[in-house]
C-alpha positions as CSV (number, residue, x, y, z in Angstrom):
1,M,-0.1,0.0,0.1
2,A,1.3,3.5,-0.7
3,H,1.3,6.5,1.1
4,Y,1.6,10.0,-0.2
5,E,2.3,13.2,1.6
6,N,1.6,16.5,-1.1
7,Q,1.6,19.7,1.4
8,S,5.3,20.0,1.9
9,R,7.4,22.4,0.4
10,N,11.0,20.8,1.3
11,T,11.9,17.7,2.5
12,Y,11.9,18.3,6.0
13,E,8.4,19.7,6.0
14,N,7.7,16.4,4.2
15,I,9.0,13.9,7.3
16,L,7.2,16.3,9.4
17,Y,4.2,15.7,7.7
18,M,4.5,12.1,7.1
19,K,5.7,11.4,10.4
20,P,2.5,11.1,12.4
21,M,1.1,9.1,9.5
22,I,4.0,6.7,10.1
23,Q,3.5,6.5,13.3
24,E,-0.3,5.9,13.1
25,L,0.6,2.8,10.4
26,G,3.4,1.7,12.8
27,S,6.8,2.3,13.1
28,K,7.6,-0.8,15.0
29,N,7.3,-4.7,14.7
30,D,5.9,-6.7,17.2
31,S,9.4,-7.2,18.8
32,G,10.1,-3.6,19.0
33,V,12.4,-3.3,15.9
34,R,12.1,-0.5,13.9
35,K,10.4,-1.1,10.3
36,P,11.8,0.5,7.5
37,W,9.9,2.6,5.2
38,I,11.2,2.8,1.1
39,L,12.2,6.3,0.4
40,I,12.2,7.3,-3.2
41,T,13.5,10.4,-4.5
42,S,16.4,11.5,-7.1
43,A,19.8,10.3,-6.5
44,S,21.4,13.4,-6.6
45,H,19.0,14.1,-3.2
46,M,19.1,11.1,-1.6
47,Y,21.9,11.8,1.1
48,R,20.3,14.7,2.4
49,S,17.0,13.1,2.7
50,V,17.9,10.1,4.4
51,K,19.9,11.9,7.0
52,I,16.8,14.0,7.6
53,F,14.6,10.6,8.2
54,E,17.3,9.3,10.6
55,K,17.5,12.6,12.5
56,Q,13.7,12.1,13.1
57,G,14.4,8.4,14.0
58,I,12.5,6.9,10.8
59,A,14.5,4.0,9.3
60,V,14.3,4.3,5.7
61,I,15.4,2.1,2.5
62,P,16.6,4.3,-0.2
63,M,14.9,3.8,-3.7
64,L,17.0,6.0,-5.8
65,V,15.7,7.4,-9.5
66,D,16.0,9.9,-11.7
67,Y,20.0,9.2,-12.4
68,Q,21.5,12.1,-14.3
69,T,24.6,10.5,-15.6
70,G,25.2,10.6,-19.4
71,S,25.0,7.0,-21.5
72,R,28.8,7.9,-22.8
73,L,31.3,10.0,-22.5
74,R,31.8,12.8,-24.9
75,W,35.5,13.3,-24.8
76,G,36.3,15.3,-28.0
77,R,32.9,17.8,-27.1
78,F,33.3,20.4,-24.4
79,D,29.7,22.0,-23.4
80,L,29.7,24.9,-21.1
81,E,25.6,24.5,-20.3
82,D,26.3,20.9,-19.0
83,G,28.7,22.0,-16.9
84,V,27.1,24.9,-15.2
85,Q,24.0,22.9,-14.8
86,N,26.1,20.1,-13.0
87,W,27.8,22.8,-10.9
88,N,24.3,24.1,-10.1
89,K,23.0,20.6,-9.2
90,L,26.2,20.2,-7.0
91,M,25.9,23.7,-5.0
92,H,22.4,23.2,-4.4
93,E,23.1,19.7,-2.6
94,F,25.9,21.6,-1.0
95,I,23.9,24.5,0.3
96,G,20.8,22.5,1.2
97,L,23.3,20.2,3.5
98,S,24.9,22.8,5.0
99,A,21.7,24.4,5.7
100,Y,20.4,21.9,7.3
101,W,23.1,20.9,9.4
102,I,23.4,24.7,10.4
103,T,19.9,24.3,11.7
104,G,20.1,21.1,13.1
105,K,17.7,19.0,10.9
106,I,20.7,16.5,10.1
């Protein structure tokens, strides 16, 4: 059975809105061990997402999607636009991790 949360604006809010649902559905098995939940998000965003869930005490199994790698290397071609987009993605995650770490969310 799938459960979705559609009111959050960011990963941290997503976890805060999901936590009551997870607790209601049961976050531990009969022997008291935490049941893991499947966490589906883009590969580039997974590390931060897992850390936020762990900080909230929710066990997850990462399911990575949306890999953003090429199917072949283009040794003879330089593309400034692709390079800028890759740096943008890297900085987005770096700033997000830094901000979440500074605010104690991870």
